[in-house]
DOKOL-859305 format. One record per residue (C-alpha): residue number from 1; x, y, z. Coordinates in nm, 4 decimals. Layout:
N
(r NUM, (X, Y, Z))
...
***
This chain:
82
(r 1, (5.7908, 3.8763, 3.7264))
(r 2, (5.7813, 3.5243, 3.8444))
(r 3, (5.9051, 3.6264, 4.1955))
(r 4, (5.6156, 3.8761, 4.2476))
(r 5, (5.3656, 3.6007, 4.2274))
(r 6, (5.5210, 3.4399, 4.5303))
(r 7, (5.5538, 3.7544, 4.7138))
(r 8, (5.1864, 3.8344, 4.6460))
(r 9, (5.0887, 3.4792, 4.7804))
(r 10, (5.2822, 3.5355, 5.0992))
(r 11, (5.1279, 3.8806, 5.1530))
(r 12, (4.7865, 3.7313, 5.1090))
(r 13, (4.8638, 3.4477, 5.3550))
(r 14, (4.9663, 3.7119, 5.6125))
(r 15, (4.6432, 3.9358, 5.5480))
(r 16, (4.4366, 3.6241, 5.5847))
(r 17, (4.6115, 3.5368, 5.9076))
(r 18, (4.5605, 3.8956, 6.0308))
(r 19, (4.1612, 3.8618, 5.9547))
(r 20, (4.1692, 3.5243, 6.1207))
(r 21, (4.2924, 3.6776, 6.4496))
(r 22, (4.0742, 3.9784, 6.4124))
(r 23, (3.7571, 3.7483, 6.3841))
(r 24, (3.8844, 3.5537, 6.6908))
(r 25, (3.9273, 3.8628, 6.8868))
(r 26, (3.5873, 3.9846, 6.7483))
(r 27, (3.4226, 3.6565, 6.8628))
(r 28, (3.5684, 3.6896, 7.2032))
(r 29, (3.4576, 4.0527, 7.2211))
(r 30, (3.1074, 3.9536, 7.1561))
(r 31, (3.0614, 3.7564, 7.4643))
(r 32, (3.0979, 4.0930, 7.6620))
(r 33, (2.7930, 4.2503, 7.5081))
(r 34, (2.4769, 4.2828, 7.7026))
(r 35, (2.2325, 4.3368, 7.4230))
(r 36, (2.1270, 3.9851, 7.3005))
(r 37, (2.0656, 4.1257, 6.9323))
(r 38, (2.4057, 4.2877, 6.9300))
(r 39, (2.5614, 3.9466, 7.0604))
(r 40, (2.3927, 3.7346, 6.7861))
(r 41, (2.5090, 3.9954, 6.5084))
(r 42, (2.8491, 4.0065, 6.6237))
(r 43, (2.8985, 3.6449, 6.6745))
(r 44, (2.7795, 3.5453, 6.3499))
(r 45, (2.9848, 3.8295, 6.1786))
(r 46, (3.2797, 3.7008, 6.3612))
(r 47, (3.2095, 3.3505, 6.2574))
(r 48, (3.1912, 3.4475, 5.8859))
(r 49, (3.5153, 3.6482, 5.9015))
(r 50, (3.6752, 3.3299, 6.0581))
(r 51, (3.5306, 3.1171, 5.7882))
(r 52, (3.6511, 3.3170, 5.5035))
(r 53, (3.9991, 3.4052, 5.6424))
(r 54, (4.0679, 3.0380, 5.7570))
(r 55, (3.9703, 2.9165, 5.4156))
(r 56, (4.2098, 3.1594, 5.2413))
(r 57, (4.4805, 3.0931, 5.4989))
(r 58, (4.4638, 2.7299, 5.4230))
(r 59, (4.4347, 2.7734, 5.0421))
(r 60, (4.7186, 3.0025, 4.9558))
(r 61, (4.9833, 2.7817, 5.1114))
(r 62, (4.8303, 2.4845, 4.9227))
(r 63, (4.8449, 2.6815, 4.6073))
(r 64, (5.2101, 2.7589, 4.6679))
(r 65, (5.3066, 2.4038, 4.7370))
(r 66, (5.1187, 2.2810, 4.4190))
(r 67, (5.3213, 2.5390, 4.1995))
(r 68, (5.6488, 2.4441, 4.3926))
(r 69, (5.5989, 2.0796, 4.3192))
(r 70, (5.5153, 2.1496, 3.9582))
(r 71, (5.8281, 2.3554, 3.9138))
(r 72, (6.0395, 2.0917, 4.0725))
(r 73, (5.8835, 1.8099, 3.8482))
(r 74, (5.9607, 2.0299, 3.5415))
(r 75, (6.3142, 2.0891, 3.6397))
(r 76, (6.3646, 1.7282, 3.7271))
(r 77, (6.2163, 1.6215, 3.3875))
(r 78, (6.4621, 1.8605, 3.2023))
(r 79, (6.7762, 1.7225, 3.3764))
(r 80, (6.6940, 1.3554, 3.2993))
(r 81, (6.8242, 1.2488, 2.9445))
(r 82, (6.5750, 1.1135, 2.7188))
***
């Protein structure tokens, strides 16, 4: 059970990285559109996808680092005699 949390966090990180690259590709593709309305809509949609996926891409590893440090701190306290 404890290893599934780490696996899920790693999968979420990879999924958010995929959507980050997808948003960058969508933003680059929006510059080839001829219709100004379509350009604005796809540009803002790509910006929104990039914003959310970058936030998640940063937050999942930070959460994993915090949990790893907490686990190491708990094991260090158990090993030291009182």
